ZAMARGU-4260 file (C-alpha; in steps of 0.2 Angstrom, whole numbers, plus 5000, padded with zeros to 4 digits):
<rodrens>
0) 5069/4803/5042 | 5078/4805/5058 | 5065/4800/5073 | 5065/4797/5090 | 5052/4786/5099
5) 5046/4792/5116 | 5030/4785/5125 | 5026/4778/5107 | 5024/4796/5100 | 5035/4799/5085
10) 5045/4815/5088 | 5055/4824/5074 | 5073/4827/5075 | 5074/4845/5069 | 5089/4848/5057
15) 5092/4865/5047 | 5107/4861/5035 | 5101/4871/5021 | 5107/4889/5019 | 5091/4896/5013
20) 5073/4889/5009 | 5058/4899/5004 | 5045/4902/5008 | 5050/4900/5026 | 5035/4888/5030
25) 5018/4885/5022 | 5000/4881/5027 | 4988/4867/5025 | 4970/4871/5018 | 4973/4882/5003
30) 4963/4880/4987 | 4979/4879/4978 | 4988/4863/4982 | 5004/4867/4974 | 5019/4875/4983
35) 5036/4879/4975 | 5052/4879/4987 | 5066/4889/4982 | 5082/4881/4990 | 5098/4889/4990
40) 5114/4880/4996 | 5132/4876/4990 | 5130/4864/4975 | 5114/4858/4979 | 5109/4855/4962
45) 5120/4837/4965 | 5107/4832/4978 | 5090/4823/4976 | 5076/4829/4988 | 5065/4817/4996
50) 5050/4820/5008 | 5042/4806/5018 | 5025/4815/5026 | 5007/4809/5024 | 4999/4821/5011
55) 5015/4829/5004 | 5022/4823/4987 | 5037/4830/4977 | 5030/4833/4959 | 5045/4839/4951
60) 5062/4846/4954 | 5070/4859/4943 | 5089/4863/4942 | 5093/4881/4939 | 5107/4889/4929
65) 5117/4891/4945 | 5122/4875/4953 | 5118/4882/4970 | 5098/4881/4968 | 5085/4869/4966
70) 5066/4873/4964 | 5055/4860/4971 | 5037/4858/4966 | 5027/4850/4980 | 5008/4845/4981
75) 4999/4847/4998 | 4984/4836/4998 | 4967/4841/5005 | 4969/4830/5020 | 4987/4834/5024
80) 4988/4838/5043 | 4999/4852/5049 | 5016/4848/5056 | 5034/4848/5053 | 5044/4836/5042
85) 5061/4833/5036 | 5066/4836/5018 | 5081/4825/5015 | 5094/4830/5001 | 5103/4814/4997
90) 5120/4813/4987 | 5128/4798/4979 | 5145/4803/4988 | 5142/4815/5002 | 5132/4814/5017
95) 5114/4818/5016 | 5108/4836/5020 | 5092/4838/5032 | 5081/4853/5032 | 5065/4853/5043
100) 5050/4862/5035 | 5034/4866/5043 | 5016/4866/5037 | 5004/4876/5049 | 4986/4877/5052
105) 4978/4892/5045 | 4971/4904/5058 | 4955/4908/5049 | 4947/4903/5033 | 4950/4913/5016
110) 4934/4922/5016 | 4938/4930/5033 | 4952/4940/5025 | 4942/4955/5023 | 4951/4970/5014
115) 4949/4988/5015 | 4934/4996/5006 | 4924/5012/5005 | 4919/5012/5024 | 4938/5013/5027
120) 4950/5028/5029 | 4968/5025/5028 | 4984/5033/5036 | 4999/5031/5026 | 5015/5031/5037
125) 5034/5032/5032 | 5039/5021/5047 | 5057/5029/5049 | 5050/5046/5051 | 5034/5042/5062
130) 5040/5037/5080 | 5055/5029/5087 | 5048/5017/5099 | 5063/5006/5102 | 5080/5015/5103
135) 5089/4998/5105 | 5087/4994/5086 | 5093/5011/5080 | 5111/5004/5076 | 5113/4987/5068
140) 5131/4985/5065 | 5129/4971/5053 | 5120/4981/5040 | 5128/4993/5027 | 5120/5008/5033
145) 5124/5011/5051 | 5116/5023/5064 | 5104/5037/5063 | 5105/5055/5059 | 5091/5066/5061
150) 5099/5081/5053 | 5101/5072/5036 | 5085/5071/5027 | 5090/5055/5017 | 5097/5045/5032
155) 5089/5034/5044 | 5080/5043/5059 | 5075/5029/5069 | 5056/5027/5067 | 5050/5008/5070
160) 5036/4997/5071 | 5035/4999/5090 | 5034/5017/5087 | 5018/5015/5076 | 5010/5001/5088
165) 5012/5014/5103 | 5002/5026/5094 | 4988/5017/5088 | 4977/5026/5100 | 4980/5043/5092
170) 4977/5036/5074 | 4961/5028/5079 | 4955/5044/5088 | 4958/5053/5072 | 4945/5041/5065
175) 4957/5031/5053 | 4951/5013/5052 | 4967/5007/5042 | 4985/5011/5041 | 4998/5008/5027
180) 5016/5009/5032 | 5028/5011/5018 | 5038/4994/5017 | 5046/4987/5032 | 5056/4972/5025
185) 5075/4972/5024 | 5082/4985/5014 | 5102/4982/5017 | 5107/4996/5006 | 5122/5007/5008
190) 5112/5023/5007 | 5094/5030/5007 | 5088/5013/5014 | 5075/5022/5026 | 5061/5022/5013
195) 5060/5004/5011 | 5057/5002/4992 | 5074/4994/4989 | 5070/4977/4997 | 5085/4966/5000
200) 5076/4950/5008 | 5058/4946/5005 | 5054/4936/5020 | 5064/4947/5033 | 5058/4962/5042
205) 5072/4975/5042 | 5079/4974/5059 | 5081/4994/5062 | 5061/4993/5061 | 5060/4979/5073
210) 5056/4960/5072 | 5043/4949/5063 | 5034/4946/5080 | 5032/4965/5082 | 5024/4966/5065
215) 5013/4953/5069 | 5009/4961/5086 | 5006/4978/5077 | 4993/4968/5066 | 4985/4960/5081
220) 4983/4977/5090 | 4975/4984/5075 | 4963/4969/5073 | 4958/4972/5092 | 4952/4990/5087
225) 4943/4983/5071 | 4957/4991/5061 | 4966/4984/5046 | 4984/4983/5041 | 4989/4985/5022
230) 5007/4980/5018 | 5016/4989/5005 | 5024/4976/4992 | 5036/4979/4978 | 5034/4966/4963
235) 5043/4977/4951 | 5062/4978/4958 | 5073/4973/4972 | 5088/4982/4980 | 5104/4979/4971
240) 5111/4971/4988 | 5098/4959/4988 | 5105/4942/4993 | 5102/4933/4977 | 5111/4947/4967
245) 5127/4938/4972 | 5122/4921/4964 | 5107/4925/4952 | 5098/4907/4950 | 5094/4909/4931
250) 5101/4919/4917 | 5084/4929/4916 | 5081/4931/4935 | 5081/4950/4932 | 5080/4959/4916
255) 5095/4965/4907 | 5105/4954/4917 | 5118/4951/4905 | 5122/4969/4904 | 5122/4970/4923
260) 5134/4954/4924 | 5146/4962/4913 | 5146/4979/4922 | 5143/4975/4939 | 5161/4977/4946
265) 5159/4995/4940 | 5142/4999/4943 | 5138/5017/4945 | 5124/5019/4933 | 5112/5007/4924
270) 5113/5019/4908 | 5103/5013/4894 | 5094/5000/4903 | 5084/5011/4914 | 5065/5011/4910
275) 5058/5025/4900 | 5043/5027/4911 | 5031/5028/4897 | 5017/5019/4905 | 5005/5023/4891
280) 5013/5009/4882 | 5003/4997/4891 | 4988/5003/4883 | 4994/5012/4867 | 4987/5003/4852
285) 5000/5011/4842 | 5015/5008/4854 | 5031/5001/4846 | 5038/4985/4852 | 5054/4994/4858
290) 5045/5008/4868 | 5034/4994/4877 | 5049/4983/4881 | 5059/4998/4887 | 5045/5002/4899
295) 5042/4985/4906 | 5060/4978/4906 | 5070/4993/4911 | 5076/4997/4928 | 5068/5008/4940
300) 5083/5016/4944 | 5102/5010/4946 | 5101/5004/4963 | 5084/4994/4959 | 5087/4978/4948
305) 5071/4975/4937 | 5064/4958/4941 | 5059/4947/4927 | 5041/4940/4931 | 5041/4931/4914
310) 5052/4918/4922 | 5040/4907/4929 | 5050/4903/4945 | 5051/4921/4949 | 5032/4923/4946
315) 5028/4909/4957 | 5040/4916/4970 | 5032/4933/4971 | 5014/4926/4971 | 5019/4914/4985
320) 5028/4928/4995 | 5012/4938/4995 | 5001/4924/5001 | 5015/4921/5014 | 5013/4939/5021
325) 4994/4938/5020 | 4993/4924/5031 | 5008/4928/5042 | 5001/4946/5047 | 4982/4942/5044
330) 4983/4958/5032 | 4969/4968/5028 | 4975/4973/5011 | 4991/4975/4999 | 4996/4991/4992
335) 5007/4986/4976 | 5021/4999/4971 | 5023/5004/4953 | 5009/4994/4947 | 5010/4997/4928
340) 5029/4994/4927 | 5031/4974/4929 | 5025/4963/4916 | 5006/4967/4915 | 5001/4949/4911
345) 5011/4942/4927 | 5001/4956/4937 | 4984/4950/4932 | 4990/4932/4936 | 4997/4938/4953
350) 4981/4948/4958 | 4971/4934/4951 | 4979/4920/4962 | 4977/4932/4977 | 4958/4936/4975
355) 4954/4919/4970 | 4962/4912/4987 | 4955/4927/4997 | 4939/4933/4988 | 4935/4947/5000
360) 4952/4954/5001 | 4958/4970/4994 | 4973/4976/4983 | 4976/4994/4978 | 4989/4998/4964
365) 5000/5013/4961 | 4996/5020/4943 | 5003/5037/4943 | 4994/5044/4929 | 4983/5059/4927
370) 4972/5051/4913 | 4957/5042/4920 | 4957/5032/4904 | 4974/5024/4910 | 4968/5023/4928
375) 4952/5014/4924 | 4961/5001/4913 | 4968/4992/4928 | 4953/4990/4937 | 4945/4973/4937
380) 4930/4972/4926 | 4936/4986/4914 | 4929/4984/4897 | 4946/4984/4889 | 4948/4984/4870
385) 4962/4972/4870 | 4954/4960/4882 | 4965/4963/4897 | 4958/4957/4914 | 4968/4965/4929
390) 4960/4956/4943 | 4964/4972/4953 | 4949/4979/4964 | 4957/4996/4967 | 4968/5009/4957
395) 4973/5025/4965 | 4965/5042/4959 | 4979/5053/4953 | 4968/5061/4941 | 4956/5067/4955
400) 4971/5072/4966 | 4978/5083/4953 | 4960/5090/4948 | 4958/5095/4967 | 4973/5104/4968
405) 4970/5113/4951 | 4952/5117/4957 | 4956/5125/4974 | 4973/5135/4967 | 4965/5142/4951
410) 4953/5158/4950 | 4936/5154/4946 | 4932/5154/4927 | 4921/5144/4914 | 4935/5131/4912
415) 4946/5133/4928 | 4943/5132/4946 | 4929/5121/4954 | 4923/5114/4938 | 4939/5104/4937
420) 4934/5092/4951 | 4915/5092/4945 | 4923/5086/4928 | 4934/5074/4936 | 4920/5067/4946
425) 4910/5065/4930 | 4923/5053/4924 | 4916/5040/4935 | 4906/5033/4921 | 4923/5026/4915
430) 4927/5016/4931 | 4920/4999/4935 | 4916/5003/4953 | 4922/5021/4958 | 4919/5017/4976
435) 4933/5004/4977 | 4946/5018/4969 | 4959/5025/4983 | 4958/5044/4984 | 4971/5055/4992
440) 4977/5072/4994 | 4996/5068/4994 | 5007/5055/4998 | 5026/5050/5002 | 5031/5054/4983
445) 5024/5071/4981 | 5023/5088/4990 | 5013/5089/5006 | 4995/5095/5001 | 4997/5111/5013
450) 5013/5115/5002 | 5004/5110/4985 | 4989/5123/4991 | 5002/5137/4995 | 4999/5136/5014
455) 4979/5140/5013 | 4971/5132/5027 | 4954/5134/5021 | 4958/5126/5004 | 4968/5111/5014
460) 4951/5108/5023 | 4943/5109/5007 | 4952/5096/4999 | 4952/5084/5015 | 4933/5086/5017
465) 4930/5082/4998 | 4940/5067/4997 | 4931/5060/5014 | 4914/5062/5005 | 4917/5055/4988
470) 4913/5038/4983 | 4931/5033/4985 | 4942/5026/4999 | 4952/5040/5006 | 4970/5040/5011
475) 4979/5054/5021 | 4998/5055/5024 | 5004/5057/5041 | 5005/5074/5047 | 4993/5081/5036
480) 4982/5084/5052 | 4995/5096/5059 | 4998/5104/5043 | 5016/5097/5040 | 5024/5104/5024
485) 5039/5105/5013 | 5039/5124/5010 | 5058/5126/5012 | 5062/5113/4997 | 5045/5109/4988
490) 5045/5091/4981 | 5061/5086/4991 | 5057/5068/4996 | 5069/5069/5011 | 5058/5084/5017
495) 5041/5078/5012 | 5045/5062/5023 | 5049/5073/5039 | 5049/5066/5057 | 5033/5068/5065
500) 5034/5079/5080 | 5033/5070/5097 | 5040/5053/5090 | 5057/5056/5097 | 5062/5057/5115
505) 5065/5076/5119 | 5055/5083/5104 | 5050/5100/5109 | 5033/5098/5100 | 5023/5084/5103
510) 5008/5081/5091 | 5002/5065/5099 | 4999/5076/5115 | 4996/5093/5107 | 5012/5100/5116
515) 5019/5114/5106 | 5006/5114/5092 | 4999/5131/5086 | 4982/5134/5086 | 4980/5131/5067
520) 4988/5113/5069 | 4977/5109/5084 | 4961/5115/5073 | 4966/5104/5059 | 4968/5089/5070
525) 4950/5092/5077 | 4944/5095/5061 | 4951/5078/5053 | 4945/5069/5068 | 4928/5076/5067
530) 4926/5073/5048 | 4933/5055/5049 | 4924/5049/5065 | 4908/5054/5057 | 4912/5046/5040
535) 4917/5030/5051 | 4899/5027/5054 | 4890/5035/5039 | 4882/5022/5027 | 4876/5036/5014
540) 4896/5040/5012 | 4901/5021/5011 | 4887/5015/5000 | 4875/5030/4995 | 4871/5037/4978
545) 4880/5053/4973 | 4873/5067/4965 | 4882/5084/4962 | 4878/5100/4955 | 4888/5111/4942
550) 4898/5123/4951 | 4892/5142/4951 | 4899/5159/4957 | 4913/5148/4966 | 4902/5137/4975
555) 4901/5117/4971 | 4888/5106/4981 | 4888/5087/4981 | 4876/5075/4990 | 4878/5057/4996
560) 4861/5049/4999 | 4855/5033/5007 | 4839/5029/5015 | 4835/5042/5028 | 4853/5049/5028
565) 4859/5063/5016 | 4876/5071/5018 | 4878/5087/5010 | 4896/5094/5005 | 4897/5112/5000
570) 4914/5119/4994 | 4915/5139/4994 | 4929/5148/4987 | 4921/5166/4991 | 4931/5177/5002
575) 4917/5187/5006 | 4900/5181/5014 | 4888/5175/4999 | 4871/5168/4999 | 4867/5152/4992
580) 4850/5149/4984 | 4845/5131/4991 | 4830/5130/4979 | 4842/5124/4966 | 4843/5109/4975
585) 4824/5105/4977 | 4826/5088/4969 | 4834/5082/4984 | 4818/5084/4994 | 4827/5093/5009
590) 4815/5107/5011 | 4810/5109/5030 | 4822/5095/5036 | 4833/5097/5051 | 4852/5096/5046
595) 4868/5096/5057 | 4885/5103/5053 | 4896/5088/5057 | 4911/5099/5062 | 4902/5112/5073
600) 4887/5101/5078 | 4876/5117/5074 | 4858/5111/5068 | 4846/5122/5057 | 4831/5118/5045
605) 4836/5117/5026 | 4826/5132/5019 | 4827/5143/5004 | 4844/5150/5005 | 4860/5150/5017
610) 4873/5162/5020 | 4890/5156/5017 | 4901/5168/5029 | 4918/5162/5024 | 4928/5153/5012
615) 4928/5133/5016 | 4918/5117/5016 | 4903/5114/5025 | 4898/5096/5028 | 4881/5094/5033
620) 4870/5078/5037 | 4852/5075/5040 | 4857/5062/5053 | 4857/5072/5069 | 4863/5059/5081
</rodrens>
């Protein structure tokens, strides 16, 4: 190891001869003392790595199928001190290569990484479409997709990390306690790179979004406000322009690798190797072997190679990458994309490793299924017949999302309308912990809720108030609070992810300030802010008991109760004034008690009846201050 002695202190001479080493750094003080380094460099397999640093030992060195990789298993003992050291790669006939590596001190213990929970409300953002805080990063000449074009729904528009950070006041004032930006990592794809889900470097922030320091700064600014950063991660697939696609380490690093290698010089479509998207094969006791295999090993699309987590080196790489980002950004949670698509045994291990290290952390997994049996299967603690243990705290409530839309759009009948959400909530007996499930009205992959509800403002308010009162973790998509929609092309992803007005210089409408918004949009902003800022401090909503009553005459009533606080949610689909008999709810013990409308601040005493003058929701509380 190259050293210099200055004033009797040993100083390390840093060298960076190796093309790529990942993780970029690591930390001391983990429960798991093992670290596996991926080393990529021309003919590195001919070299032998050596480490001379107290408490750090090379346990084993693995060669790959490609001569340009080594995988080094390192043990970091409990008493290892943080610091830098050199890894010396020795060769019989060539000069040694030296790579300086750093073990950092951890900023806080694992138990202090507290994830999102039922007290949170999450704001989902498509970063490229939210706000352009730094015009200097709009064009990066070294990347495949250059420049911005706001007239093209599928091009880059210039939103970035600074744009989000600059508007945290706005998000916080709306009552949100956490943000979930779509992926911010490098997407060096020739087209459609704005969405972030075709990652081409798992350790690099996309320079059009900003820098790692800006990402860290955003997390720190959120923490200063008591808010959390949720990172959107993708374990199932990468982008076809990922750096390793030009030199894959193993013959089974990706699924259908032989097919890809044979056809990659004329690669237009993945053809028969795309997934069948039949996610039920994960649970189906009658599923054929070929259907199961096609689901889990098929490529999501032809531009996204399917990663093979059955390769143990890929598995370790993915787990370590998640932990690296948790530590680097002090994350308050992970959202894992396309959760049922990777190898499900790996996903159990992935989530288990994270939750073992960070017992108070949270992970939400995307299972786009409208069947609560399938969603519940993925929640940790589920009594699955096949014995599967997911280690996943929070699945996403697609079944309730669909039920809400159907309930509000349908004409009331015995089996239609509000009964859909009543029965949907009744399915909570199937879930391990309903309050840990993430509920939402819409997201970046489906029509805006205002579009789904056919432009009905009252119904949109009912949808938002309902998800905010349920025993769930609510998530809203940016722009819902100003009635953003995709009426022109319903379901079109580029339009769903439209620019947030005011996020760009010279925008004629500015939703951050209210300039140019119509009265309906301003009213919805105020509504969301009132709703979520009350929710922020409501223990009854966070932790309370839930009681609801069978809908009658187009009215559905639900209560959340904890100690002296009762929150009442009334959904009314009647267009004309209707009288609601409150004696039906006598078991709630509210007779004669003062209640307050949390939206209007109007107070009254709970009596025998109440007149509902218009369609919409009432959110009442016995907590008057």
